[in-house]
C-alpha positions as CSV (number, residue, x, y, z in Angstrom):
1,M,3.0,10.3,-14.9
2,N,1.2,9.3,-11.9
3,G,-0.7,6.7,-11.9
4,M,-4.1,6.0,-9.2
5,V,-4.8,4.7,-5.9
6,Y,-7.8,3.3,-4.4
7,L,-8.1,2.9,-0.7
8,V,-10.4,0.2,-0.5
9,G,-12.0,-1.0,2.5
10,A,-12.3,-5.4,2.0
11,G,-15.2,-5.5,4.4
12,P,-15.2,-7.4,7.4
13,G,-13.2,-10.5,7.4
14,D,-15.7,-12.5,4.8
15,Y,-14.1,-12.0,1.4
16,R,-17.3,-12.4,0.1
17,L,-18.9,-8.9,1.7
18,I,-16.6,-6.9,-0.3
19,T,-18.2,-4.4,-2.6
20,L,-18.5,-4.8,-6.3
21,K,-16.5,-1.4,-6.9
22,G,-13.7,-2.9,-4.3
23,K,-13.3,-6.1,-6.6
24,E,-13.4,-3.5,-9.6
25,C,-10.2,-1.8,-8.5
26,L,-8.7,-5.2,-7.7
27,E,-9.2,-6.6,-10.8
28,K,-7.6,-4.1,-12.5
29,A,-4.7,-3.0,-10.2
30,D,-0.9,-3.9,-10.7
31,V,-0.3,-3.3,-7.2
32,V,-2.2,-4.4,-4.4
33,I,-0.7,-3.4,-0.7
34,C,-2.7,-5.4,2.0
35,D,-3.1,-5.5,5.5
36,Y,-3.3,-8.0,8.4
37,L,-7.6,-7.2,7.9
38,A,-8.3,-8.3,4.8
39,D,-8.9,-11.3,3.1
40,K,-5.8,-13.1,1.3
41,R,-8.8,-15.1,-0.6
42,L,-9.7,-11.3,-2.2
43,M,-6.6,-11.4,-4.2
44,A,-8.3,-14.1,-5.9
45,F,-10.1,-11.0,-7.6
46,A,-6.5,-8.9,-8.9
47,R,-4.7,-10.2,-12.1
48,D,-2.4,-13.1,-12.3
49,D,0.9,-10.6,-12.7
50,V,-0.2,-8.3,-9.9
51,E,2.6,-7.1,-7.2
52,Y,1.5,-8.1,-4.0
53,I,3.2,-6.4,-0.5
54,Y,2.1,-7.2,2.2
55,V,2.2,-4.7,5.1
56,G,0.2,-6.2,8.2
57,K,0.8,-4.9,11.6
58,K,-0.9,-7.1,14.8
59,A,0.4,-7.1,18.3
60,G,3.8,-6.1,18.6
61,N,4.4,-7.3,14.9
62,H,4.8,-4.7,12.6
63,A,5.5,-5.7,8.6
64,M,6.4,-1.6,7.7
65,R,5.9,1.4,9.8
66,Q,3.2,3.7,8.8
67,E,4.4,6.0,7.3
68,D,6.5,4.2,5.2
69,I,2.9,2.4,4.4
70,S,2.0,6.0,2.7
71,Q,4.9,6.7,1.0
72,L,5.2,2.8,-0.1
73,I,1.4,3.8,-1.8
74,A,2.2,7.1,-2.8
75,D,5.9,6.3,-5.0
76,K,4.1,3.1,-6.4
77,A,1.9,5.3,-7.8
78,K,4.0,7.6,-9.0
79,E,5.7,5.3,-11.1
80,G,2.3,4.8,-12.9
81,K,0.7,2.4,-11.4
82,C,-2.8,1.6,-10.5
83,V,-2.3,0.9,-6.4
84,V,-4.4,-0.7,-4.3
85,R,-4.2,-0.3,-1.0
86,L,-6.2,-3.3,0.8
87,K,-7.8,-2.6,4.1
88,G,-9.8,-4.5,6.4
89,G,-13.3,-3.1,7.3
90,D,-13.6,0.8,6.2
91,P,-10.7,2.7,5.3
92,F,-11.5,5.0,7.7
93,V,-13.1,2.8,11.0
94,F,-10.4,0.6,11.1
95,G,-7.5,2.2,8.4
96,R,-5.9,4.6,9.2
97,G,-7.2,6.2,5.5
98,G,-6.5,9.6,6.7
99,E,-3.6,9.9,7.2
100,E,-2.6,7.7,3.9
101,A,-5.0,10.3,1.9
102,E,-3.1,13.0,3.3
103,V,-0.1,11.7,2.1
104,L,-1.4,11.3,-1.3
105,K,-2.5,15.0,-1.6
106,K,0.7,16.2,-0.6
107,N,2.2,14.3,-3.3
108,N,-0.1,15.3,-6.0
109,V,-1.6,11.2,-6.5
110,A,-5.1,11.1,-7.7
111,F,-6.2,8.7,-5.1
112,E,-10.8,7.5,-4.6
113,I,-11.7,6.3,-1.5
114,V,-14.0,2.6,-2.1
115,P,-15.7,2.5,0.9
116,G,-15.9,-1.5,3.1
117,I,-18.2,-2.5,5.6
118,S,-17.2,-2.1,8.8
């Protein structure tokens, strides 16, 4: 049985600017897959037992290729987990949310987009 994925925009850098919906998603997440631009203080909203996976990318230093990130998100959901893909700004303005959504759709994984302040 597949879980659920939330593609969550973390806001423009100040952790207090995440939306209430984004905060609610973090509170129920089994797994948080986080990028470089998301403020680490947002993890205070997550459960103590959440699985945290850093997949950040900055110039010349990528923790993981985008294709692998997209598949990781789908794979974790296929394990029946609630997955938050936490991205700086908005999932589509600064991130590769479209590519991730396409992989989720291809893998028949339910997902919801939670916009963030750009």
